[in-house]
mmCIF file of the C-alpha atoms, coordinates in Angstrom:
data_MODEL
# 
_entry.id   MODEL 
# 
loop_
_atom_site.group_PDB 
_atom_site.id 
_atom_site.type_symbol 
_atom_site.label_atom_id 
_atom_site.label_alt_id 
_atom_site.label_comp_id 
_atom_site.label_asym_id 
_atom_site.label_entity_id 
_atom_site.label_seq_id 
_atom_site.pdbx_PDB_ins_code 
_atom_site.Cartn_x 
_atom_site.Cartn_y 
_atom_site.Cartn_z 
_atom_site.occupancy 
_atom_site.B_iso_or_equiv 
_atom_site.pdbx_formal_charge 
_atom_site.auth_seq_id 
_atom_site.auth_comp_id 
_atom_site.auth_asym_id 
_atom_site.auth_atom_id 
_atom_site.pdbx_PDB_model_num 
ATOM 1   C CA . MET A 1 1   ? -26.090 11.586 -25.730 1.00 0.00 ? 1   MET A CA 1 
ATOM 2   C CA . ALA A 1 2   ? -28.007 13.531 -23.097 1.00 0.00 ? 2   ALA A CA 1 
ATOM 3   C CA . ARG A 1 3   ? -25.749 12.108 -20.390 1.00 0.00 ? 3   ARG A CA 1 
ATOM 4   C CA . ALA A 1 4   ? -22.641 13.026 -22.421 1.00 0.00 ? 4   ALA A CA 1 
ATOM 5   C CA . PHE A 1 5   ? -23.884 16.615 -22.599 1.00 0.00 ? 5   PHE A CA 1 
ATOM 6   C CA . ALA A 1 6   ? -24.501 16.641 -18.846 1.00 0.00 ? 6   ALA A CA 1 
ATOM 7   C CA . GLU A 1 7   ? -20.898 15.498 -18.345 1.00 0.00 ? 7   GLU A CA 1 
ATOM 8   C CA . ALA A 1 8   ? -19.647 18.198 -20.743 1.00 0.00 ? 8   ALA A CA 1 
ATOM 9   C CA . GLU A 1 9   ? -21.591 20.898 -18.925 1.00 0.00 ? 9   GLU A CA 1 
ATOM 10  C CA . ALA A 1 10  ? -20.228 19.698 -15.570 1.00 0.00 ? 10  ALA A CA 1 
ATOM 11  C CA . ALA A 1 11  ? -16.706 19.792 -17.015 1.00 0.00 ? 11  ALA A CA 1 
ATOM 12  C CA . ALA A 1 12  ? -17.224 23.387 -18.154 1.00 0.00 ? 12  ALA A CA 1 
ATOM 13  C CA . ALA A 1 13  ? -18.447 24.343 -14.675 1.00 0.00 ? 13  ALA A CA 1 
ATOM 14  C CA . ARG A 1 14  ? -15.161 22.950 -13.295 1.00 0.00 ? 14  ARG A CA 1 
ATOM 15  C CA . GLY A 1 15  ? -13.152 25.017 -15.783 1.00 0.00 ? 15  GLY A CA 1 
ATOM 16  C CA . GLU A 1 16  ? -12.400 22.086 -18.082 1.00 0.00 ? 16  GLU A CA 1 
ATOM 17  C CA . VAL A 1 17  ? -12.919 22.057 -21.842 1.00 0.00 ? 17  VAL A CA 1 
ATOM 18  C CA . PRO A 1 18  ? -16.571 20.942 -22.102 1.00 0.00 ? 18  PRO A CA 1 
ATOM 19  C CA . VAL A 1 19  ? -16.390 17.440 -23.500 1.00 0.00 ? 19  VAL A CA 1 
ATOM 20  C CA . GLY A 1 20  ? -18.398 14.544 -22.110 1.00 0.00 ? 20  GLY A CA 1 
ATOM 21  C CA . ALA A 1 21  ? -18.353 10.838 -22.913 1.00 0.00 ? 21  ALA A CA 1 
ATOM 22  C CA . VAL A 1 22  ? -20.502 7.838  -22.051 1.00 0.00 ? 22  VAL A CA 1 
ATOM 23  C CA . VAL A 1 23  ? -19.911 4.118  -22.642 1.00 0.00 ? 23  VAL A CA 1 
ATOM 24  C CA . VAL A 1 24  ? -23.139 2.156  -23.102 1.00 0.00 ? 24  VAL A CA 1 
ATOM 25  C CA . GLU A 1 25  ? -23.618 -1.600 -23.265 1.00 0.00 ? 25  GLU A CA 1 
ATOM 26  C CA . ALA A 1 26  ? -25.488 -1.909 -26.558 1.00 0.00 ? 26  ALA A CA 1 
ATOM 27  C CA . ALA A 1 27  ? -27.518 -5.032 -25.716 1.00 0.00 ? 27  ALA A CA 1 
ATOM 28  C CA . THR A 1 28  ? -29.014 -3.624 -22.518 1.00 0.00 ? 28  THR A CA 1 
ATOM 29  C CA . GLY A 1 29  ? -28.637 0.139  -22.902 1.00 0.00 ? 29  GLY A CA 1 
ATOM 30  C CA . ALA A 1 30  ? -26.930 0.229  -19.519 1.00 0.00 ? 30  ALA A CA 1 
ATOM 31  C CA . ILE A 1 31  ? -24.442 3.019  -18.927 1.00 0.00 ? 31  ILE A CA 1 
ATOM 32  C CA . LEU A 1 32  ? -21.149 1.443  -17.897 1.00 0.00 ? 32  LEU A CA 1 
ATOM 33  C CA . ALA A 1 33  ? -19.274 4.706  -17.409 1.00 0.00 ? 33  ALA A CA 1 
ATOM 34  C CA . ALA A 1 34  ? -19.582 8.437  -17.953 1.00 0.00 ? 34  ALA A CA 1 
ATOM 35  C CA . ALA A 1 35  ? -17.003 11.195 -17.635 1.00 0.00 ? 35  ALA A CA 1 
ATOM 36  C CA . GLY A 1 36  ? -16.150 14.743 -18.531 1.00 0.00 ? 36  GLY A CA 1 
ATOM 37  C CA . ASN A 1 37  ? -12.711 16.145 -19.208 1.00 0.00 ? 37  ASN A CA 1 
ATOM 38  C CA . GLN A 1 38  ? -10.432 16.303 -16.153 1.00 0.00 ? 38  GLN A CA 1 
ATOM 39  C CA . VAL A 1 39  ? -7.168  17.414 -17.755 1.00 0.00 ? 39  VAL A CA 1 
ATOM 40  C CA . GLU A 1 40  ? -6.736  20.448 -15.481 1.00 0.00 ? 40  GLU A CA 1 
ATOM 41  C CA . ALA A 1 41  ? -8.000  18.818 -12.280 1.00 0.00 ? 41  ALA A CA 1 
ATOM 42  C CA . ARG A 1 42  ? -5.685  15.831 -12.649 1.00 0.00 ? 42  ARG A CA 1 
ATOM 43  C CA . ALA A 1 43  ? -2.821  17.735 -14.294 1.00 0.00 ? 43  ALA A CA 1 
ATOM 44  C CA . ASP A 1 44  ? -2.918  14.900 -16.808 1.00 0.00 ? 44  ASP A CA 1 
ATOM 45  C CA . PRO A 1 45  ? -2.950  15.535 -20.559 1.00 0.00 ? 45  PRO A CA 1 
ATOM 46  C CA . THR A 1 46  ? -4.529  12.099 -21.114 1.00 0.00 ? 46  THR A CA 1 
ATOM 47  C CA . ALA A 1 47  ? -7.535  12.764 -18.848 1.00 0.00 ? 47  ALA A CA 1 
ATOM 48  C CA . HIS A 1 48  ? -9.884  13.341 -21.775 1.00 0.00 ? 48  HIS A CA 1 
ATOM 49  C CA . ALA A 1 49  ? -13.526 12.391 -21.244 1.00 0.00 ? 49  ALA A CA 1 
ATOM 50  C CA . GLU A 1 50  ? -13.237 9.471  -23.661 1.00 0.00 ? 50  GLU A CA 1 
ATOM 51  C CA . MET A 1 51  ? -10.145 8.038  -21.972 1.00 0.00 ? 51  MET A CA 1 
ATOM 52  C CA . LEU A 1 52  ? -11.700 8.291  -18.522 1.00 0.00 ? 52  LEU A CA 1 
ATOM 53  C CA . ALA A 1 53  ? -14.970 6.700  -19.641 1.00 0.00 ? 53  ALA A CA 1 
ATOM 54  C CA . ILE A 1 54  ? -13.190 3.876  -21.482 1.00 0.00 ? 54  ILE A CA 1 
ATOM 55  C CA . ARG A 1 55  ? -10.972 3.147  -18.460 1.00 0.00 ? 55  ARG A CA 1 
ATOM 56  C CA . ALA A 1 56  ? -13.936 3.104  -16.080 1.00 0.00 ? 56  ALA A CA 1 
ATOM 57  C CA . ALA A 1 57  ? -16.028 0.906  -18.396 1.00 0.00 ? 57  ALA A CA 1 
ATOM 58  C CA . ALA A 1 58  ? -13.157 -1.557 -18.822 1.00 0.00 ? 58  ALA A CA 1 
ATOM 59  C CA . GLN A 1 59  ? -12.749 -1.730 -15.060 1.00 0.00 ? 59  GLN A CA 1 
ATOM 60  C CA . ALA A 1 60  ? -16.505 -2.210 -14.581 1.00 0.00 ? 60  ALA A CA 1 
ATOM 61  C CA . ARG A 1 61  ? -16.480 -5.058 -17.077 1.00 0.00 ? 61  ARG A CA 1 
ATOM 62  C CA . GLY A 1 62  ? -13.218 -6.521 -15.859 1.00 0.00 ? 62  GLY A CA 1 
ATOM 63  C CA . SER A 1 63  ? -11.882 -6.561 -19.393 1.00 0.00 ? 63  SER A CA 1 
ATOM 64  C CA . ALA A 1 64  ? -9.817  -4.280 -21.601 1.00 0.00 ? 64  ALA A CA 1 
ATOM 65  C CA . LEU A 1 65  ? -12.126 -5.163 -24.495 1.00 0.00 ? 65  LEU A CA 1 
ATOM 66  C CA . LEU A 1 66  ? -15.445 -3.363 -24.720 1.00 0.00 ? 66  LEU A CA 1 
ATOM 67  C CA . MET A 1 67  ? -16.956 -5.338 -27.583 1.00 0.00 ? 67  MET A CA 1 
ATOM 68  C CA . GLY A 1 68  ? -20.701 -4.837 -27.747 1.00 0.00 ? 68  GLY A CA 1 
ATOM 69  C CA . CYS A 1 69  ? -20.374 -1.347 -26.291 1.00 0.00 ? 69  CYS A CA 1 
ATOM 70  C CA . ASP A 1 70  ? -20.917 2.059  -27.833 1.00 0.00 ? 70  ASP A CA 1 
ATOM 71  C CA . LEU A 1 71  ? -19.276 5.389  -27.026 1.00 0.00 ? 71  LEU A CA 1 
ATOM 72  C CA . TYR A 1 72  ? -21.174 8.672  -27.099 1.00 0.00 ? 72  TYR A CA 1 
ATOM 73  C CA . VAL A 1 73  ? -19.029 11.800 -26.990 1.00 0.00 ? 73  VAL A CA 1 
ATOM 74  C CA . THR A 1 74  ? -19.849 15.451 -27.540 1.00 0.00 ? 74  THR A CA 1 
ATOM 75  C CA . LEU A 1 75  ? -16.810 16.236 -29.730 1.00 0.00 ? 75  LEU A CA 1 
ATOM 76  C CA . GLU A 1 76  ? -14.942 14.298 -32.410 1.00 0.00 ? 76  GLU A CA 1 
ATOM 77  C CA . PRO A 1 77  ? -12.247 12.324 -30.556 1.00 0.00 ? 77  PRO A CA 1 
ATOM 78  C CA . CYS A 1 78  ? -8.616  13.360 -30.896 1.00 0.00 ? 78  CYS A CA 1 
ATOM 79  C CA . PRO A 1 79  ? -6.068  10.872 -32.295 1.00 0.00 ? 79  PRO A CA 1 
ATOM 80  C CA . MET A 1 80  ? -5.165  9.594  -28.797 1.00 0.00 ? 80  MET A CA 1 
ATOM 81  C CA . CYS A 1 81  ? -8.789  8.889  -27.947 1.00 0.00 ? 81  CYS A CA 1 
ATOM 82  C CA . ALA A 1 82  ? -9.529  7.422  -31.372 1.00 0.00 ? 82  ALA A CA 1 
ATOM 83  C CA . ALA A 1 83  ? -6.653  4.967  -30.914 1.00 0.00 ? 83  ALA A CA 1 
ATOM 84  C CA . ALA A 1 84  ? -8.004  4.007  -27.479 1.00 0.00 ? 84  ALA A CA 1 
ATOM 85  C CA . ILE A 1 85  ? -11.461 3.468  -29.001 1.00 0.00 ? 85  ILE A CA 1 
ATOM 86  C CA . GLY A 1 86  ? -9.936  1.054  -31.498 1.00 0.00 ? 86  GLY A CA 1 
ATOM 87  C CA . PHE A 1 87  ? -7.860  -0.751 -28.878 1.00 0.00 ? 87  PHE A CA 1 
ATOM 88  C CA . ALA A 1 88  ? -10.963 -1.151 -26.682 1.00 0.00 ? 88  ALA A CA 1 
ATOM 89  C CA . ARG A 1 89  ? -12.836 -2.647 -29.663 1.00 0.00 ? 89  ARG A CA 1 
ATOM 90  C CA . LEU A 1 90  ? -15.863 -0.419 -29.137 1.00 0.00 ? 90  LEU A CA 1 
ATOM 91  C CA . ARG A 1 91  ? -18.694 -1.333 -31.476 1.00 0.00 ? 91  ARG A CA 1 
ATOM 92  C CA . ARG A 1 92  ? -19.899 2.147  -32.407 1.00 0.00 ? 92  ARG A CA 1 
ATOM 93  C CA . LEU A 1 93  ? -18.802 5.740  -31.932 1.00 0.00 ? 93  LEU A CA 1 
ATOM 94  C CA . TYR A 1 94  ? -21.372 8.525  -31.867 1.00 0.00 ? 94  TYR A CA 1 
ATOM 95  C CA . TYR A 1 95  ? -20.091 12.080 -31.590 1.00 0.00 ? 95  TYR A CA 1 
ATOM 96  C CA . GLY A 1 96  ? -21.409 15.625 -31.715 1.00 0.00 ? 96  GLY A CA 1 
ATOM 97  C CA . ALA A 1 97  ? -19.348 18.407 -33.231 1.00 0.00 ? 97  ALA A CA 1 
ATOM 98  C CA . PRO A 1 98  ? -16.514 17.746 -35.653 1.00 0.00 ? 98  PRO A CA 1 
ATOM 99  C CA . ASP A 1 99  ? -13.055 18.980 -34.645 1.00 0.00 ? 99  ASP A CA 1 
ATOM 100 C CA . PRO A 1 100 ? -11.241 20.115 -37.805 1.00 0.00 ? 100 PRO A CA 1 
ATOM 101 C CA . LYS A 1 101 ? -8.216  21.277 -35.795 1.00 0.00 ? 101 LYS A CA 1 
ATOM 102 C CA . GLY A 1 102 ? -7.727  18.455 -33.280 1.00 0.00 ? 102 GLY A CA 1 
ATOM 103 C CA . GLY A 1 103 ? -9.928  15.591 -34.394 1.00 0.00 ? 103 GLY A CA 1 
ATOM 104 C CA . GLY A 1 104 ? -8.575  12.172 -35.172 1.00 0.00 ? 104 GLY A CA 1 
ATOM 105 C CA . VAL A 1 105 ? -11.557 10.418 -36.731 1.00 0.00 ? 105 VAL A CA 1 
ATOM 106 C CA . GLU A 1 106 ? -12.757 12.404 -39.748 1.00 0.00 ? 106 GLU A CA 1 
ATOM 107 C CA . HIS A 1 107 ? -10.070 15.080 -39.514 1.00 0.00 ? 107 HIS A CA 1 
ATOM 108 C CA . GLY A 1 108 ? -6.342  15.120 -38.855 1.00 0.00 ? 108 GLY A CA 1 
ATOM 109 C CA . ALA A 1 109 ? -4.813  11.684 -38.388 1.00 0.00 ? 109 ALA A CA 1 
ATOM 110 C CA . ARG A 1 110 ? -7.999  9.798  -39.338 1.00 0.00 ? 110 ARG A CA 1 
ATOM 111 C CA . ILE A 1 111 ? -6.986  6.883  -37.136 1.00 0.00 ? 111 ILE A CA 1 
ATOM 112 C CA . PHE A 1 112 ? -9.670  4.470  -38.332 1.00 0.00 ? 112 PHE A CA 1 
ATOM 113 C CA . ALA A 1 113 ? -8.661  4.964  -41.977 1.00 0.00 ? 113 ALA A CA 1 
ATOM 114 C CA . GLN A 1 114 ? -5.045  3.957  -41.357 1.00 0.00 ? 114 GLN A CA 1 
ATOM 115 C CA . PRO A 1 115 ? -3.920  0.523  -42.596 1.00 0.00 ? 115 PRO A CA 1 
ATOM 116 C CA . THR A 1 116 ? -2.373  -0.120 -39.180 1.00 0.00 ? 116 THR A CA 1 
ATOM 117 C CA . CYS A 1 117 ? -5.718  0.284  -37.398 1.00 0.00 ? 117 CYS A CA 1 
ATOM 118 C CA . HIS A 1 118 ? -6.785  -3.109 -36.042 1.00 0.00 ? 118 HIS A CA 1 
ATOM 119 C CA . HIS A 1 119 ? -10.413 -2.222 -35.307 1.00 0.00 ? 119 HIS A CA 1 
ATOM 120 C CA . ARG A 1 120 ? -12.717 0.319  -36.911 1.00 0.00 ? 120 ARG A CA 1 
ATOM 121 C CA . PRO A 1 121 ? -15.946 1.054  -35.060 1.00 0.00 ? 121 PRO A CA 1 
ATOM 122 C CA . GLU A 1 122 ? -19.012 2.162  -36.942 1.00 0.00 ? 122 GLU A CA 1 
ATOM 123 C CA . THR A 1 123 ? -18.855 5.942  -36.687 1.00 0.00 ? 123 THR A CA 1 
ATOM 124 C CA . TYR A 1 124 ? -21.685 8.468  -36.673 1.00 0.00 ? 124 TYR A CA 1 
ATOM 125 C CA . GLY A 1 125 ? -20.825 12.160 -36.375 1.00 0.00 ? 125 GLY A CA 1 
ATOM 126 C CA . GLY A 1 126 ? -22.878 15.318 -36.190 1.00 0.00 ? 126 GLY A CA 1 
ATOM 127 C CA . ILE A 1 127 ? -25.216 14.178 -33.416 1.00 0.00 ? 127 ILE A CA 1 
ATOM 128 C CA . ASP A 1 128 ? -26.518 17.330 -31.708 1.00 0.00 ? 128 ASP A CA 1 
ATOM 129 C CA . GLU A 1 129 ? -23.638 19.080 -33.456 1.00 0.00 ? 129 GLU A CA 1 
ATOM 130 C CA . GLN A 1 130 ? -25.011 22.596 -32.948 1.00 0.00 ? 130 GLN A CA 1 
ATOM 131 C CA . ARG A 1 131 ? -25.453 22.102 -29.214 1.00 0.00 ? 131 ARG A CA 1 
ATOM 132 C CA . SER A 1 132 ? -21.926 20.766 -28.828 1.00 0.00 ? 132 SER A CA 1 
ATOM 133 C CA . ALA A 1 133 ? -20.396 23.542 -30.914 1.00 0.00 ? 133 ALA A CA 1 
ATOM 134 C CA . ALA A 1 134 ? -22.336 26.198 -28.965 1.00 0.00 ? 134 ALA A CA 1 
ATOM 135 C CA . LEU A 1 135 ? -21.137 24.790 -25.651 1.00 0.00 ? 135 LEU A CA 1 
ATOM 136 C CA . LEU A 1 136 ? -17.522 24.875 -26.818 1.00 0.00 ? 136 LEU A CA 1 
ATOM 137 C CA . ARG A 1 137 ? -17.808 28.385 -28.291 1.00 0.00 ? 137 ARG A CA 1 
ATOM 138 C CA . ALA A 1 138 ? -19.343 29.747 -25.089 1.00 0.00 ? 138 ALA A CA 1 
ATOM 139 C CA . PHE A 1 139 ? -16.607 28.151 -22.990 1.00 0.00 ? 139 PHE A CA 1 
ATOM 140 C CA . PHE A 1 140 ? -13.747 29.561 -25.049 1.00 0.00 ? 140 PHE A CA 1 
ATOM 141 C CA . ARG A 1 141 ? -15.388 32.975 -25.469 1.00 0.00 ? 141 ARG A CA 1 
ATOM 142 C CA . ALA A 1 142 ? -15.620 33.290 -21.670 1.00 0.00 ? 142 ALA A CA 1 
ATOM 143 C CA . ARG A 1 143 ? -11.923 32.396 -21.302 1.00 0.00 ? 143 ARG A CA 1 
ATOM 144 C CA . ARG A 1 144 ? -10.673 35.016 -23.777 1.00 0.00 ? 144 ARG A CA 1 
# 
């Protein structure tokens, strides 16, 4: 999670919403990919940290399936990212702060609870929640 926070802080320094994500191979603990949000830099609404990390990890593995891998992210994934997590068949999802307004895991669409969801990772929220929430609050306070 420390690396995810480093990615989130780097994203904030670039003027991006401070979210960071890391894909880890569970068996070895090796980091396959890490990213922070790049929505503004890429002018791409899909350039969320989770999407970028999943894409890079899949490329590193040479497979669209990331079975045996875990995702660490500083904020509850949105519905788009939650769907990508399921499609990638990630083993576990660990996230920091909940996102009652835009989340897609425990809030909003609750992607993994839908009967059409093909894969449901083990999910653990609230990891370093206060740190994540403080980072987001500081970012948005400075922009207002």
